[in-house]
C-alpha positions in Angstrom: 140.4 57.7 232.5 139.0 54.4 231.2 135.4 54.1 230.3 132.8 52.8 232.8 131.7 49.2 232.1 129.0 47.0 233.6 129.7 44.5 236.3 129.6 40.8 235.5 126.7 38.8 236.8 128.7 37.5 239.7 129.9 41.0 240.6 126.4 42.3 240.5 125.3 39.8 243.2 128.2 40.9 245.4 127.5 44.6 244.7 123.8 44.4 245.6 124.6 42.4 248.8 127.1 45.1 249.7 124.4 47.8 249.2 122.3 46.1 251.9 125.1 46.4 254.4 127.9 48.8 253.1 130.2 48.3 256.1 130.3 44.5 255.9 133.8 42.9 255.5 132.8 39.4 254.6 133.6 40.1 250.9 137.3 40.6 251.8 139.3 37.6 250.9 142.8 36.5 251.6 145.3 33.7 251.1 148.4 33.1 253.2 151.2 31.0 251.8 154.1 29.7 253.8 157.4 29.4 251.9 160.1 27.3 253.4 163.6 27.1 251.9 165.6 29.4 249.7 163.8 32.4 248.4 165.0 35.3 246.2 162.9 38.1 247.8 163.9 40.7 245.1 162.8 38.3 242.3 159.5 37.6 244.2 158.8 41.3 244.7 159.5 42.0 241.0 157.3 39.0 240.0 154.5 40.3 242.2 154.6 43.7 240.6 154.6 42.2 237.2 151.7 40.0 238.1 149.7 43.1 239.1 150.6 44.8 235.9 149.4 41.8 233.9 146.1 41.5 235.9 144.1 44.7 235.1 141.0 43.2 236.7 142.6 43.9 240.1 142.9 47.6 239.3 139.2 48.3 239.1 137.3 51.3 240.5 133.6 50.6 241.4 130.8 53.1 241.6 127.3 53.9 240.3 126.6 55.7 237.0 123.0 56.7 236.4 121.9 54.4 239.2 123.7 51.3 237.7 126.8 49.7 239.3 129.8 50.1 237.0 133.6 49.5 237.0 136.6 50.9 235.2 140.3 50.6 235.4 141.7 53.1 237.9 144.6 54.1 235.7 147.2 54.3 238.5 150.3 52.1 239.2 149.8 49.1 241.4 150.3 49.3 245.1 153.6 48.3 246.6 154.2 45.0 248.4 154.4 45.4 252.2 157.5 43.9 253.6 158.0 42.8 257.2 160.9 41.2 259.0 159.5 39.3 261.9 162.5 37.1 262.7 163.1 38.7 266.0 159.5 38.5 267.3 159.0 36.0 270.1 156.6 34.1 267.9 157.1 35.2 264.2 154.4 32.9 262.9 151.8 34.3 265.3 152.9 37.9 264.6 152.6 37.3 260.8 149.1 35.8 261.1 148.0 38.7 263.3 149.3 41.1 260.7 147.7 39.2 257.8 144.4 39.1 259.7 144.5 42.9 260.1 145.2 43.3 256.4 142.4 41.0 255.3 139.8 42.5 257.6 140.5 46.2 256.8 137.9 47.8 254.5 138.8 48.6 250.9 137.9 51.9 249.3 136.3 50.6 246.1 136.2 54.0 244.6 140.0 54.3 244.7 141.0 51.2 242.7 143.4 48.4 243.4 141.3 46.6 246.1 144.2 44.3 246.7 146.9 44.0 249.4 150.2 42.1 249.1 152.7 41.4 251.8 155.9 39.4 252.2 156.9 38.6 255.8 160.3 37.1 256.7 159.7 34.6 259.6 163.2 33.0 259.8 166.3 32.4 257.8 164.6 30.1 255.4 160.9 30.7 256.2 158.6 33.3 254.7 154.9 34.2 254.5 153.2 35.6 251.5 149.8 37.4 251.8 147.6 38.0 248.8 144.3 39.7 249.9 141.6 41.2 247.7 138.0 42.2 247.6 135.8 39.5 246.2 134.6 41.9 243.5 138.0 41.5 241.8 139.2 38.0 242.9 137.5 34.7 243.9 138.9 31.3 245.0 139.4 30.1 241.4 141.2 33.4 240.6 143.5 32.9 243.5 144.6 29.6 242.1 145.3 31.2 238.7 147.1 34.1 240.3 149.5 31.9 242.3 150.2 29.7 239.2 151.1 32.8 237.3 153.2 34.2 240.2 155.3 31.0 240.1 155.9 31.4 236.4 156.9 35.0 236.8 159.1 34.2 239.8 161.0 31.6 237.8 161.5 34.1 234.9 162.8 36.7 237.4 165.2 34.2 239.0 166.5 33.2 235.6 166.8 36.8 234.3 164.4 36.0 231.5 161.9 38.4 229.8 158.5 38.5 231.4 156.1 36.0 229.8 152.7 37.4 228.8 150.2 35.7 231.1 147.3 38.1 230.6 143.9 36.5 230.6 140.7 37.6 228.8 140.1 41.3 229.1 136.9 42.6 230.7 135.2 43.9 227.5 135.7 40.5 225.9 134.5 38.7 229.1 131.3 40.9 229.2 130.6 40.1 225.6 131.0 36.4 226.2 128.8 36.6 229.2 126.1 38.4 227.2 126.3 35.9 224.3 126.0 33.0 226.8 122.9 34.7 228.4 121.2 34.7 225.0 122.2 31.2 224.0 120.3 27.9 224.1 123.0 26.6 226.4 122.0 29.2 229.0 118.4 28.1 228.7 119.4 24.4 229.2 121.6 25.4 232.2 118.7 27.2 233.8 116.3 24.3 233.4 
């Protein structure tokens, strides 16, 4: 099992807010993307799996060690992508949004790892919905943008039969070291002024 590491400053704020009210769900996040036109679902599913494998920050387990909040990589394979075919529902769009709402507002077990949920819903012959949901401890609004950009690159590679490009970002130990160095810098003092 991977070694426990501290939380980033942003994660600490979320963690401490959660300790005040452990059952709160307002740190659950989700993005719903409508896709119209031709789609290769097998390529998209493969790209989603590769995206998870290249984004270890989504695979974190959270807990306390000696009274301090900590995180580590869970060491298990990523979750599967839920697939739904809603073409025969009276209102496929409404059914998809109800399902997505249920996924986003369902509590995560932060001690188990992979606080993320993915889903692909077929709404018509050329209409799809993609759900990307995660706990805010592992993904924020900026991160969603990066994730979707990377998904597009991986999807193109899958459709073309190309090797997976390496899109990994800075690893957590490096990020924590950069954050600590910034905290000790004159720039941090200026930013705080």
